[in-house]
Backbone bond lengths (Angstrom), bond angles and torsions (degrees), N, CA, C in turn:
res aa  C-N    CA-C-N  psi(-1)  N-CA   C-N-CA  omega(-1)  CA-C   N-CA-C  phi
1 X - - - 1.448 - - 1.523 109.44 -
2 X 1.291 115.70 142.88 1.457 120.69 179.15 1.520 109.54 -65.44
3 X 1.327 115.14 141.03 1.450 120.05 175.77 1.522 114.73 85.59
4 X 1.338 118.93 -9.33 1.457 120.12 178.44 1.523 109.23 -71.66
5 X 1.310 116.27 140.11 1.464 122.02 178.43 1.521 109.67 -67.80
6 X 1.330 115.71 126.73 1.462 120.69 175.47 1.523 107.92 -105.24
7 X 1.302 115.54 138.98 1.459 120.79 -175.94 1.524 109.04 -130.44
8 X 1.329 115.89 149.53 1.468 121.24 174.18 1.515 108.52 -86.37
9 X 1.317 115.59 126.13 1.457 121.58 177.81 1.531 108.32 -122.25
10 X 1.315 115.91 135.85 1.455 122.01 176.70 1.516 107.50 -105.86
11 X 1.326 115.72 122.13 1.467 122.06 -175.33 1.523 108.53 -119.61
12 X 1.342 116.09 127.57 1.466 122.17 176.74 1.516 109.05 -89.03
13 X 1.325 115.83 137.38 1.452 122.83 177.64 1.513 108.16 -117.85
14 X 1.317 117.36 138.19 1.453 120.87 176.70 1.521 110.77 -148.01
15 X 1.336 116.66 148.24 1.453 121.86 178.57 1.532 109.15 -152.72
16 X 1.331 116.26 135.61 1.472 118.75 174.02 1.524 113.11 -138.42
17 X 1.328 116.78 19.44 1.463 121.58 177.68 1.528 108.89 -134.20
18 X 1.323 115.82 135.11 1.459 120.42 175.87 1.528 111.95 74.70
19 X 1.320 115.40 -146.23 1.467 122.14 -179.77 1.531 108.77 -78.15
20 X 1.320 115.71 83.44 1.456 120.82 -173.35 1.528 112.00 -56.69
21 X 1.332 117.75 -48.57 1.470 119.99 179.74 1.519 111.18 -64.12
22 X 1.314 116.90 -39.03 1.461 121.14 178.30 1.526 111.57 -63.01
23 X 1.336 116.45 -40.83 1.470 119.58 177.89 1.522 110.90 -62.39
24 X 1.346 116.99 -40.76 1.467 119.80 179.77 1.527 110.58 -66.74
25 X 1.343 117.26 -44.00 1.479 120.58 178.24 1.520 112.10 -59.53
26 X 1.330 115.54 -45.71 1.465 120.59 -179.96 1.529 110.98 -63.83
27 X 1.338 116.36 -40.01 1.465 120.08 179.71 1.529 110.64 -66.34
28 X 1.330 118.42 -41.71 1.468 120.50 178.08 1.525 110.58 -59.80
29 X 1.332 116.21 -44.08 1.463 119.22 178.46 1.520 110.87 -62.23
30 X 1.326 116.98 -41.70 1.472 120.53 179.87 1.526 111.10 -65.79
31 X 1.334 117.42 -38.76 1.470 120.54 178.16 1.519 110.39 -61.08
32 X 1.331 116.88 -42.62 1.453 121.28 179.69 1.510 114.11 -68.57
33 X 1.328 116.26 -17.25 1.469 121.08 -179.97 1.526 113.62 -99.40
34 X 1.333 117.55 2.68 1.457 118.99 177.02 1.526 109.68 -66.16
35 X 1.333 118.16 147.30 1.452 120.69 179.93 1.530 111.87 -59.34
36 X 1.322 115.85 136.38 1.447 121.14 177.65 1.518 114.55 65.70
37 X 1.339 116.66 22.19 1.458 121.36 -171.95 1.523 111.40 -130.00
38 X 1.332 115.39 136.90 1.464 121.77 172.25 1.519 107.90 -120.84
39 X 1.335 115.29 136.12 1.461 121.47 172.20 1.526 106.26 -82.22
40 X 1.319 117.41 115.53 1.460 122.57 -176.38 1.525 111.35 -86.28
41 X 1.317 117.26 -46.47 1.467 121.61 -178.43 1.520 109.38 -165.57
42 X 1.342 114.32 164.58 1.465 120.64 174.97 1.521 108.32 -138.82
43 X 1.307 115.82 145.84 1.462 120.99 178.58 1.519 109.41 -76.03
44 X 1.321 114.48 173.23 1.458 120.43 171.70 1.535 108.29 -65.77
45 X 1.301 116.09 157.99 1.469 122.18 176.42 1.522 108.15 -84.96
46 X 1.323 115.35 139.67 1.459 121.58 -177.89 1.525 108.71 -132.91
47 X 1.333 117.42 136.49 1.456 121.35 175.40 1.519 108.97 -89.45
48 X 1.335 116.80 132.61 1.454 121.92 -176.47 1.526 111.54 -133.30
49 X 1.305 114.75 159.24 1.470 122.65 175.54 1.525 108.25 -77.07
50 X 1.326 117.88 138.61 1.467 120.21 178.32 1.529 112.35 -59.01
51 X 1.319 115.84 144.57 1.458 122.29 175.24 1.522 109.05 -88.05
52 X 1.299 116.89 164.81 1.459 120.83 173.63 1.509 115.04 89.34
53 X 1.331 117.98 -1.91 1.459 120.82 174.12 1.515 116.31 74.16
54 X 1.325 118.59 10.03 1.459 120.13 179.99 1.527 109.26 -90.48
55 X 1.328 115.44 147.82 1.450 121.11 177.79 1.531 108.43 -78.80
56 X 1.341 115.77 113.75 1.454 121.04 -179.92 1.529 108.76 -162.21
57 X 1.319 117.48 167.70 1.468 119.90 -178.65 1.530 112.29 -65.00
58 X 1.337 117.24 158.29 1.460 120.51 178.16 1.530 111.44 -66.87
59 X 1.312 114.77 156.75 1.458 122.38 179.34 1.514 111.26 -94.56
60 X 1.319 115.88 152.17 1.456 122.29 158.98 1.516 105.15 -102.12
61 X 1.325 116.47 130.24 1.459 121.96 -179.52 1.519 110.37 -124.36
62 X 1.319 114.37 152.90 1.458 122.62 179.94 1.527 107.64 -158.20
63 X 1.320 117.04 155.70 1.464 122.12 177.26 1.533 107.45 -121.60
64 X 1.328 115.51 138.47 1.461 121.32 175.97 1.516 109.31 -120.52
65 X 1.321 115.27 147.01 1.468 119.88 173.39 1.524 106.67 -113.63
66 X 1.323 114.80 128.56 1.456 123.10 -179.32 1.525 109.05 -115.22
67 X 1.298 115.28 153.86 1.464 120.76 164.86 1.522 104.60 -115.61
68 X 1.334 116.16 122.03 1.457 118.93 -170.29 1.523 112.61 -142.90
69 X 1.326 114.24 152.24 1.463 120.82 171.36 1.525 110.79 -96.12
70 X 1.335 116.85 -7.88 1.461 120.16 179.54 1.529 109.54 -67.73
71 X 1.316 117.80 131.00 1.465 119.18 173.82 1.536 109.10 -68.32
72 X 1.322 117.65 161.84 1.468 120.82 -175.91 1.524 115.01 -51.38
73 X 1.332 117.99 -45.34 1.473 120.13 -179.04 1.531 111.31 -63.12
74 X 1.323 117.39 -43.05 1.470 120.49 178.80 1.527 110.65 -65.88
75 X 1.336 116.74 -37.16 1.470 119.73 176.92 1.519 110.14 -64.31
76 X 1.330 117.78 -44.03 1.464 120.96 178.21 1.522 110.61 -59.37
77 X 1.325 117.63 -45.37 1.472 120.99 178.37 1.524 110.73 -59.60
78 X 1.334 116.82 -41.18 1.464 120.98 179.00 1.530 110.63 -65.44
79 X 1.331 117.77 -38.73 1.460 121.01 177.86 1.528 110.58 -63.66
80 X 1.318 116.73 -40.70 1.464 119.96 178.17 1.532 110.81 -64.54
81 X 1.320 117.13 -37.24 1.478 120.63 176.67 1.526 110.76 -63.54
82 X 1.337 117.19 -42.16 1.470 120.97 179.12 1.523 109.61 -64.07
83 X 1.331 117.38 -42.79 1.460 120.88 177.32 1.532 110.59 -59.22
84 X 1.323 116.14 -46.32 1.467 121.45 -179.65 1.529 110.52 -59.83
85 X 1.339 117.11 -43.04 1.465 120.91 179.09 1.530 111.54 -63.04
86 X 1.342 116.48 -26.34 1.466 121.22 178.50 1.539 111.60 -85.31
87 X 1.328 116.63 2.31 1.458 120.57 177.02 1.515 114.84 93.84
88 X 1.312 117.49 10.70 1.463 119.46 179.54 1.523 111.10 -72.71
89 X 1.308 114.97 132.69 1.459 122.82 173.79 1.508 106.23 -122.41
90 X 1.328 117.18 123.42 1.459 121.92 -178.73 1.530 109.64 -87.97
91 X 1.350 115.37 111.64 1.465 118.96 177.32 1.517 111.43 -120.84
92 X 1.333 117.91 -38.86 1.466 119.99 178.92 1.531 109.87 -151.14
93 X 1.314 114.86 158.61 1.467 120.65 178.97 1.525 109.35 -70.72
94 X 1.314 116.06 145.74 1.465 124.63 176.03 1.529 113.09 71.12
95 X 1.320 118.15 13.80 1.460 119.86 -179.87 1.531 110.36 -77.48
96 X 1.336 115.40 160.85 1.461 121.02 172.43 1.534 107.98 -63.36
97 X 1.338 116.33 149.69 1.466 118.24 -176.62 1.517 111.87 -153.24
98 X 1.322 114.29 148.45 1.461 119.97 175.36 1.510 110.28 -65.20
99 X 1.336 115.80 -39.34 1.462 120.43 -176.74 1.513 110.29 -154.96
100 X 1.327 115.01 135.60 1.457 121.81 175.18 1.523 107.28 -130.12
101 X 1.324 117.13 125.26 1.468 122.71 179.42 1.525 107.89 -123.37
102 X 1.320 116.13 125.77 1.461 121.61 -179.16 1.521 110.29 -128.83
103 X 1.334 116.41 136.30 1.471 119.92 169.98 1.523 106.22 -78.18
104 X 1.329 115.40 117.01 1.456 120.87 -178.98 1.518 109.64 -90.48
105 X 1.324 115.45 -45.00 1.469 121.47 176.54 1.508 108.21 -144.07
106 X 1.331 115.41 150.10 1.458 122.26 176.41 1.521 105.89 -136.97
107 X 1.350 115.65 94.40 1.452 120.30 -174.58 1.512 108.91 53.78
108 X 1.323 116.11 -137.36 1.467 122.13 177.20 1.524 111.49 -100.28
109 X 1.326 116.92 10.42 1.468 119.89 -174.92 1.511 111.74 -68.92
110 X 1.323 113.72 148.45 1.462 123.12 172.51 1.519 106.50 -123.21
111 X 1.326 115.07 124.22 1.455 121.86 -179.87 1.515 107.46 -130.67
112 X 1.319 116.92 136.06 1.455 121.21 178.40 1.526 108.67 -136.46
113 X 1.320 114.89 87.20 1.461 122.99 177.36 1.520 107.12 -120.95
114 X 1.327 118.22 162.02 1.473 119.68 -176.19 1.534 113.93 -53.85
115 X 1.325 118.41 -38.05 1.459 120.45 -176.81 1.528 113.52 -116.38
116 X 1.329 117.64 14.15 1.465 121.12 179.03 1.533 109.02 -152.52
117 X 1.337 114.83 107.38 1.454 120.45 177.64 1.522 107.68 -123.02
118 X 1.322 115.31 122.65 1.469 122.01 179.70 1.522 107.54 -131.97
119 X 1.335 118.93 130.76 1.458 126.61 -3.77 1.539 110.62 -62.76
120 X 1.331 115.17 155.90 1.454 121.04 -177.66 1.527 108.97 -58.69
121 X 1.340 118.18 132.15 1.464 120.42 -176.24 1.529 113.61 -64.20
122 X 1.319 118.37 -20.30 1.464 120.91 179.58 1.510 114.12 -82.43
123 X 1.333 117.47 -8.07 1.459 120.98 -174.07 1.533 113.43 -53.59
124 X 1.315 121.00 -50.44 1.471 119.24 -176.66 1.531 113.87 -65.22
125 X 1.339 117.52 -19.13 1.465 121.69 -174.44 1.517 114.58 -102.91
126 X 1.300 117.62 1.55 1.469 120.47 -177.70 1.522 108.58 -115.47
127 X 1.336 114.48 96.63 1.467 119.88 -176.81 1.522 111.84 -56.54
128 X 1.331 117.06 -36.74 1.463 119.02 -178.13 1.526 110.43 -66.06
129 X 1.334 118.92 -35.64 1.473 120.05 176.37 1.518 110.07 -65.75
130 X 1.327 116.63 -41.08 1.463 119.98 179.68 1.522 110.70 -62.69
131 X 1.332 117.31 -41.56 1.478 120.76 176.90 1.530 110.61 -63.25
132 X 1.335 116.25 -44.02 1.463 120.14 -178.47 1.533 111.05 -65.54
133 X 1.327 117.16 -42.12 1.465 120.30 176.48 1.532 110.71 -62.04
134 X 1.342 117.01 -41.11 1.470 120.01 178.76 1.523 110.14 -61.68
135 X 1.326 116.80 -38.39 1.475 120.90 178.17 1.524 110.59 -62.60
136 X 1.315 117.04 -35.12 1.471 122.31 -177.03 1.529 112.85 -93.81
137 X 1.320 117.86 5.33 1.466 123.02 -175.74 1.535 112.89 -50.14
138 X 1.307 118.41 -37.02 1.471 120.86 -177.51 1.528 112.09 -65.63
139 X 1.334 117.69 -13.64 1.458 121.08 -178.21 1.534 112.32 -98.10
140 X 1.321 117.36 5.88 1.462 120.85 176.21 1.525 109.24 -80.61
141 X 1.299 114.91 148.86 1.476 119.70 173.66 1.512 108.79 -80.24
142 X 1.286 116.20 139.23 1.469 120.29 179.21 1.500 110.83 -91.52
């Protein structure tokens, strides 16, 4: 819709179960098809060691930058729907998963709710996210 505020959102993608690359490709396509949303760019894919100290397969990780009219809560709900479509079942924290989608940043907004914290609290501690954000730096609004 004309006049709706568009915001840059950085979304982290991760997968360590099944066709990891396929899950990331499908998720990128789904992100670009969200209402009021354009997929601007995606970082290179990087293989990483699982967080949380649990024994599980390595992850493939990637960062995407979106331009969207969806407010943060609606974007989070859409990300959960995409995860569900990829076969993700949430049972415990740090578990292996077909797909994990996290809002890392949403413009300059700061949100602190029980199930939605922006910027993502893990950002300073995840070197791979910092590398991916640096790769996408040219897509930030000044």
